[in-house]
DSSP file (Angstrom, degrees, kcal/mol; ACC not computed):
  #  RESIDUE AA STRUCTURE BP1 BP2  ACC     N-H-->O    O-->H-N    N-H-->O    O-->H-N    TCO  KAPPA ALPHA  PHI   PSI    X-CA   Y-CA   Z-CA
    1    1 A X              0   0    0      0, 0.0     2,-0.3     0, 0.0     0, 0.0   0.000 360.0 360.0 360.0 129.1   33.8  -25.7    8.3
    2    2 A X        -     0   0    0      1,-0.0     2,-0.3     0, 0.0     0, 0.0  -0.785 360.0-120.2-108.0 152.0   35.6  -24.0    5.4
    3    3 A X        -     0   0    0     -2,-0.3     2,-0.1     1,-0.0    -1,-0.0  -0.690  22.9-138.1 -90.9 140.2   36.6  -20.3    5.1
    4    4 A X        -     0   0    0     -2,-0.3     2,-0.3     1,-0.1    -1,-0.0  -0.427  25.0-100.9 -88.3 168.2   35.3  -18.2    2.2
    5    5 A X        -     0   0    0     -2,-0.1     2,-0.2     1,-0.1    -1,-0.1  -0.635  35.0-117.9 -89.1 149.5   37.3  -15.7    0.3
    6    6 A X        -     0   0    0     -2,-0.3     3,-0.2     1,-0.1    -1,-0.1  -0.533  12.3-156.0 -85.0 153.7   37.0  -12.0    1.0
    7    7 A X  S    S+     0   0    0     -2,-0.2     3,-0.1     1,-0.2    -1,-0.1   0.316  78.1  70.7-110.2   7.3   35.7   -9.6   -1.6
    8    8 A X        +     0   0    0      1,-0.1    -1,-0.2     3,-0.0    -2,-0.0  -0.275  52.3 119.4-122.5  49.7   37.3   -6.3   -0.4
    9    9 A X        +     0   0    0     -3,-0.2     2,-0.3     2,-0.0    -1,-0.1   0.137  54.7  92.1 -98.4  21.1   41.0   -6.7   -1.1
   10   10 A X        +     0   0    0     -3,-0.1     2,-0.3     2,-0.0    -3,-0.0  -0.821  44.3 177.3-116.7 154.6   41.3   -3.7   -3.4
   11   11 A X        -     0   0    0     -2,-0.3     2,-0.2     0, 0.0    -2,-0.0  -0.983  25.4-122.1-150.4 147.1   42.2   -0.1   -2.9
   12   12 A X        -     0   0    0     -2,-0.3     2,-0.1     1,-0.1     3,-0.1  -0.553  33.2 -99.5 -91.4 156.8   42.7    2.8   -5.3
   13   13 A X        -     0   0    0     -2,-0.2    -1,-0.1     1,-0.1     2,-0.0  -0.450  46.4 -98.7 -70.6 143.1   45.8    4.9   -5.7
   14   14 A X        -     0   0    0      1,-0.1    -1,-0.1    -2,-0.1     0, 0.0  -0.370  26.3-145.8 -62.4 141.4   45.7    8.3   -3.9
   15   15 A X        -     0   0    0     -3,-0.1    -1,-0.1    -2,-0.0    -2,-0.0   0.502  21.6-133.2 -93.1  -5.1   44.8   11.1   -6.3
   16   16 A X        +     0   0    0      1,-0.1     2,-0.1    19,-0.0    19,-0.1   0.914  40.8 174.1  54.5  50.0   47.0   13.9   -4.7
   17   17 A X        +     0   0    0     17,-0.1     2,-0.2     3,-0.0    19,-0.2  -0.425  23.0  68.3 -82.0 160.7   44.2   16.5   -4.8
   18   18 A X  E    S-A   35   0A   0     17,-3.0    17,-2.5    -2,-0.1     2,-0.4  -0.702  85.5 -27.5 129.0-175.8   44.5   19.9   -3.2
   19   19 A X  E     +A   34   0A   0     -2,-0.2    15,-0.2    15,-0.2     3,-0.1  -0.604  43.9 175.7 -77.6 127.1   46.3   23.3   -3.5
   20   20 A X  S    S+     0   0    0     13,-3.2     2,-0.4    -2,-0.4    14,-0.2   0.688  71.1  35.8-103.1 -26.3   49.7   23.0   -5.2
   21   21 A X  S    S-     0   0    0     12,-1.6    -1,-0.3     4,-0.1     2,-0.1  -0.995  75.4-152.5-132.6 127.2   50.5   26.8   -5.3
   22   22 A X    >   -     0   0    0     -2,-0.4     3,-2.0     1,-0.2    41,-0.3  -0.348  41.4 -62.4 -93.4 174.7   49.6   29.3   -2.6
   23   23 A X  T 3  S+     0   0    0      1,-0.3    41,-0.2    -2,-0.1    -1,-0.2  -0.320 123.0  22.4 -58.4 129.3   48.9   33.0   -2.7
   24   24 A X  T 3  S+     0   0    0     39,-3.2    -1,-0.3     1,-0.3     2,-0.1   0.332  88.4 135.2  95.4  -6.7   52.0   34.9   -3.8
   25   25 A X    <   -     0   0    0     -3,-2.0    38,-2.7    38,-0.2     2,-0.5  -0.451  59.7-115.4 -75.2 149.0   53.7   32.0   -5.6
   26   26 A X  E     -D   62   0B   0     36,-0.2     2,-0.4    -2,-0.1    36,-0.2  -0.744  34.4-163.8 -86.4 126.9   55.3   32.6   -9.0
   27   27 A X  E     -D   61   0B   0     34,-3.4    34,-2.2    -2,-0.5     2,-0.3  -0.909   8.5-159.4-115.7 139.8   53.5   30.6  -11.7
   28   28 A X    >   -     0   0    0     -2,-0.4     3,-2.0    32,-0.2    29,-0.3  -0.760  46.1 -75.0-105.6 158.8   54.8   29.8  -15.2
   29   29 A X  T 3  S+     0   0    0     -2,-0.3    29,-0.2     1,-0.2     3,-0.1  -0.294 119.5  20.3 -56.0 132.3   52.4   28.8  -18.1
   30   30 A X  T 3  S+     0   0    0     27,-3.2    -1,-0.2     1,-0.3     2,-0.2   0.278  87.3 136.4  93.5 -10.2   51.2   25.2  -17.7
   31   31 A X    <   -     0   0    0     -3,-2.0    26,-2.4     1,-0.1     2,-0.4  -0.511  57.4-119.4 -74.5 137.7   51.9   24.9  -14.0
   32   32 A X  E     + B   0  56A   0     24,-0.2    24,-0.2    -2,-0.2     3,-0.1  -0.607  32.1 175.6 -78.6 130.4   49.2   23.2  -11.9
   33   33 A X  E     +     0   0A   0     22,-2.7   -13,-3.2     1,-0.4   -12,-1.6   0.830  67.6   6.5 -99.7 -47.3   47.7   25.5   -9.2
   34   34 A X  E     -AB  19  55A   0     21,-1.6    21,-2.6   -15,-0.2     2,-0.5  -0.998  54.3-156.1-141.8 134.6   44.9   23.3   -7.8
   35   35 A X  E     +A   18   0A   0    -17,-2.5   -17,-3.0    -2,-0.4     2,-0.3  -0.959  37.5 152.0-105.1 127.1   43.8   19.7   -8.3
   36   36 A X        -     0   0    0     -2,-0.5     2,-0.5    16,-0.3    -2,-0.0  -0.949  47.2-125.9-149.8 164.4   40.2   19.3   -7.4
   37   37 A X  S    S-     0   0    0     -2,-0.3     3,-0.1    16,-0.1    16,-0.1  -0.985  87.5  -4.8-114.9 120.3   37.0   17.4   -8.1
   38   38 A X  S    S-     0   0    0     -2,-0.5     2,-0.7     1,-0.1     3,-0.3  -0.314 107.1 -61.4  83.0-178.2   34.2   19.7   -8.9
   39   39 A X  S    S+     0   0    0      1,-0.2    -1,-0.1    -2,-0.1     3,-0.1  -0.573  70.3 141.9-108.7  69.9   34.6   23.5   -8.8
   40   40 A X  S    S+     0   0    0     -2,-0.7    41,-0.8     1,-0.2     2,-0.4   0.890  81.4  36.0 -68.1 -40.2   35.4   24.3   -5.2
   41   41 A X  E    S-e   81   0B   0     -3,-0.3     2,-0.3    39,-0.1    41,-0.2  -0.922  85.7-143.6-111.7 140.1   37.8   27.0   -6.7
   42   42 A X  E     -e   82   0B   0     39,-2.9    41,-2.7    -2,-0.4     2,-0.2  -0.804  19.3-112.3-105.6 145.3   36.9   28.9   -9.8
   43   43 A X  E     +e   83   0B   0     -2,-0.3    41,-0.2    39,-0.2     2,-0.1  -0.542  39.0 175.7 -76.2 139.0   39.3   30.0  -12.5
   44   44 A X    >   -     0   0    0     39,-2.7     3,-1.6     1,-0.2     2,-0.2  -0.196  47.5 -21.0-115.9-149.7   40.0   33.7  -12.9
   45   45 A X  T 3  S+     0   0    0      1,-0.3    40,-3.1    -2,-0.1    -1,-0.2  -0.406 131.6   9.4 -64.6 129.6   42.3   35.8  -15.0
   46   46 A X  T 3  S+     0   0    0      1,-0.2    12,-2.4    38,-0.2    13,-0.9   0.582 109.9 101.1  79.3  10.8   45.3   33.9  -16.4
   47   47 A X  E <   -C   57   0A   0     -3,-1.6     2,-0.3    10,-0.2    10,-0.2  -0.980  48.8-168.7-131.0 139.8   43.9   30.5  -15.2
   48   48 A X  E     -C   56   0A   0      8,-2.5     8,-2.2    -2,-0.4     2,-0.5  -0.835  20.3-123.2-122.2 163.9   42.1   27.7  -17.2
   49   49 A X  E     -C   55   0A   0     -2,-0.3     6,-0.2     6,-0.2     2,-0.1  -0.919  22.7-145.3-109.7 130.1   40.2   24.6  -16.1
   50   50 A X    >   -     0   0    0      4,-3.3     3,-1.7    -2,-0.5    -1,-0.0  -0.247  35.2 -92.7 -83.5 176.8   41.3   21.2  -17.3
   51   51 A X  T 3  S+     0   0    0      1,-0.3    -1,-0.1     2,-0.1    -2,-0.0   0.810 128.1  48.4 -60.5 -32.2   39.0   18.2  -18.1
   52   52 A X  T 3  S-     0   0    0      2,-0.1   -16,-0.3   -15,-0.0    -1,-0.3   0.083 125.7-100.1 -97.1  23.0   39.4   16.9  -14.6
   53   53 A X  S <  S+     0   0    0     -3,-1.7     2,-0.2     1,-0.3    -2,-0.1   0.544  72.9 151.9  70.7  10.7   38.6   20.3  -13.0
   54   54 A X        -     0   0    0    -19,-0.1    -4,-3.3    -5,-0.1     2,-0.5  -0.520  39.7-138.8 -69.1 136.5   42.3   21.0  -12.4
   55   55 A X  E     +BC  34  49A   0    -21,-2.6   -22,-2.7    -6,-0.2   -21,-1.6  -0.863  28.5 173.4 -99.1 131.4   43.2   24.7  -12.5
   56   56 A X  E     -BC  32  48A   0     -8,-2.2    -8,-2.5    -2,-0.5   -24,-0.2  -0.957  32.3-103.9-138.4 155.6   46.4   25.6  -14.2
   57   57 A X  E     - C   0  47A   0    -26,-2.4   -27,-3.2    -2,-0.3   -10,-0.2  -0.503  23.2-178.9 -78.9 143.3   48.2   28.8  -15.2
   58   58 A X  S    S+     0   0    0    -12,-2.4     2,-0.3   -29,-0.2   -29,-0.2   0.472  72.8  40.2-114.4 -10.4   48.2   30.1  -18.8
   59   59 A X  S    S-     0   0    0    -13,-0.9     2,-0.4   -31,-0.1   -29,-0.1  -0.886  88.4-103.6-130.3 164.4   50.3   33.1  -18.2
   60   60 A X  S    S+     0   0    0     -2,-0.3     2,-0.3   -32,-0.1   -32,-0.2  -0.718  70.1  85.4 -87.1 138.2   53.4   33.9  -16.1
   61   61 A X  E    S-D   27   0B   0    -34,-2.2   -34,-3.4    -2,-0.4     2,-0.4  -0.990  75.2 -42.2 166.4-160.9   52.8   35.8  -12.9
   62   62 A X  E     -DF  26  86B   0     24,-3.2    24,-2.3    -2,-0.3     2,-0.3  -0.825  51.0-120.7-103.5 135.2   51.9   35.7   -9.3
   63   63 A X  E     - F   0  85B   0    -38,-2.7   -39,-3.2    -2,-0.4     2,-0.4  -0.590  34.4-176.0 -75.4 129.8   49.1   33.5   -8.0
   64   64 A X  E     - F   0  84B   0     20,-3.1    20,-2.9    -2,-0.3     2,-0.4  -0.988  13.4-154.7-130.7 139.9   46.3   35.4   -6.2
   65   65 A X  E     + F   0  83B   0     -2,-0.4     2,-0.3    18,-0.2    18,-0.2  -0.916  22.9 159.5-112.0 139.2   43.2   34.2   -4.4
   66   66 A X  E     - F   0  82B   0     16,-2.3    16,-3.2    -2,-0.4     2,-0.3  -0.898  29.4-120.4-146.2 175.3   40.0   36.3   -4.0
   67   67 A X  E     + F   0  81B   0     -2,-0.3     2,-0.3    14,-0.3    14,-0.2  -0.887  23.0 176.2-123.4 155.1   36.4   35.8   -3.3
   68   68 A X  E     - F   0  80B   0     12,-2.0    12,-3.1    -2,-0.3     2,-0.5  -0.985  33.9-111.7-151.1 151.3   33.2   36.6   -5.2
   69   69 A X  E     - F   0  79B   0     -2,-0.3     2,-0.4    10,-0.2    10,-0.2  -0.764  35.3-168.0 -85.8 126.9   29.5   36.1   -4.6
   70   70 A X  E     - F   0  78B   0      8,-3.0     8,-2.5    -2,-0.5     2,-0.5  -0.952  15.8-135.0-118.4 135.9   28.1   33.6   -7.2
   71   71 A X  E     - F   0  77B   0     -2,-0.4     6,-0.2     6,-0.2     2,-0.1  -0.773  20.8-145.3 -90.2 128.7   24.4   33.0   -7.8
   72   72 A X    >   -     0   0    0      4,-3.6     3,-1.7    -2,-0.5    -1,-0.0  -0.380  28.4-101.7 -86.3 170.0   23.4   29.4   -8.0
   73   73 A X  T 3  S+     0   0    0      1,-0.3    -1,-0.1     2,-0.1     4,-0.0   0.765 120.6  57.1 -65.1 -26.5   20.6   28.0  -10.3
   74   74 A X  T 3  S-     0   0    0      2,-0.1    -1,-0.3     1,-0.0     3,-0.1   0.402 122.2-103.7 -86.3   4.8   18.2   27.7   -7.4
   75   75 A X  S <  S+     0   0    0     -3,-1.7    -2,-0.1     1,-0.4     2,-0.1   0.199  83.5 122.6  96.5 -16.6   18.6   31.4   -6.6
   76   76 A X        -     0   0    0     -5,-0.1    -4,-3.6     1,-0.0    -1,-0.4  -0.349  53.7-135.0 -73.7 160.4   20.8   31.0   -3.6
   77   77 A X  E     - F   0  71B   0     -6,-0.2     2,-0.3    -3,-0.1    -6,-0.2  -0.856  17.4-170.5-115.4 154.5   24.2   32.6   -3.4
   78   78 A X  E     - F   0  70B   0     -8,-2.5    -8,-3.0    -2,-0.3     2,-0.7  -0.970  28.7-116.0-137.3 155.0   27.5   31.2   -2.4
   79   79 A X  E     - F   0  69B   0     -2,-0.3     2,-0.3   -10,-0.2   -10,-0.2  -0.836  37.9-164.5 -91.6 116.3   30.9   32.8   -1.7
   80   80 A X  E     - F   0  68B   0    -12,-3.1   -12,-2.0    -2,-0.7     2,-0.5  -0.793  16.9-130.6-104.3 143.6   33.3   31.3   -4.3
   81   81 A X  E     -eF  41  67B   0    -41,-0.8   -39,-2.9    -2,-0.3     2,-0.4  -0.826  23.8-157.4 -91.4 127.0   37.1   31.4   -4.2
   82   82 A X  E     -eF  42  66B   0    -16,-3.2   -16,-2.3    -2,-0.5     2,-0.5  -0.899   2.0-152.4-110.2 133.0   38.6   32.7   -7.4
   83   83 A X  E     +eF  43  65B   0    -41,-2.7   -39,-2.7    -2,-0.4     2,-0.3  -0.900  20.3 173.5-106.9 127.7   42.2   31.9   -8.4
   84   84 A X  E     - F   0  64B   0    -20,-2.9   -20,-3.1    -2,-0.5     2,-0.5  -0.935  26.7-146.3-131.6 155.1   44.0   34.3  -10.8
   85   85 A X  E     - F   0  63B   0    -40,-3.1     2,-0.3    -2,-0.3   -22,-0.2  -0.976  25.7-173.6-120.4 114.5   47.5   34.6  -12.1
   86   86 A X  E     - F   0  62B   0    -24,-2.3   -24,-3.2    -2,-0.5    -2,-0.0  -0.838  29.6-103.1-111.9 146.2   48.5   38.3  -12.6
   87   87 A X              0   0    0     -2,-0.3   -26,-0.2   -26,-0.3    -1,-0.1  -0.296 360.0 360.0 -62.9 148.9   51.6   39.7  -14.1
   88   88 A X              0   0    0    -28,-0.1    -1,-0.1     0, 0.0   -27,-0.1   0.491 360.0 360.0 -72.4 360.0   54.2   41.0  -11.6
């Protein structure tokens, strides 16, 4: 009886997703605030969204988190967390 080769010997590199700067942190332009897949967090004032849904600061200031009600396409609403960078 001979042994066959396995087909599951690969693994992908960790993507290091998550919150990189918390509420009250000082952000400079270009600094990454959140790495995410999809829009769990939405960009607010002073924040832009990258091609991979990463949120980054475009102005210098303090990182602030807030919530807002957003209406989805099917008519339902969800509470979304909005990330903003405001001047000190």
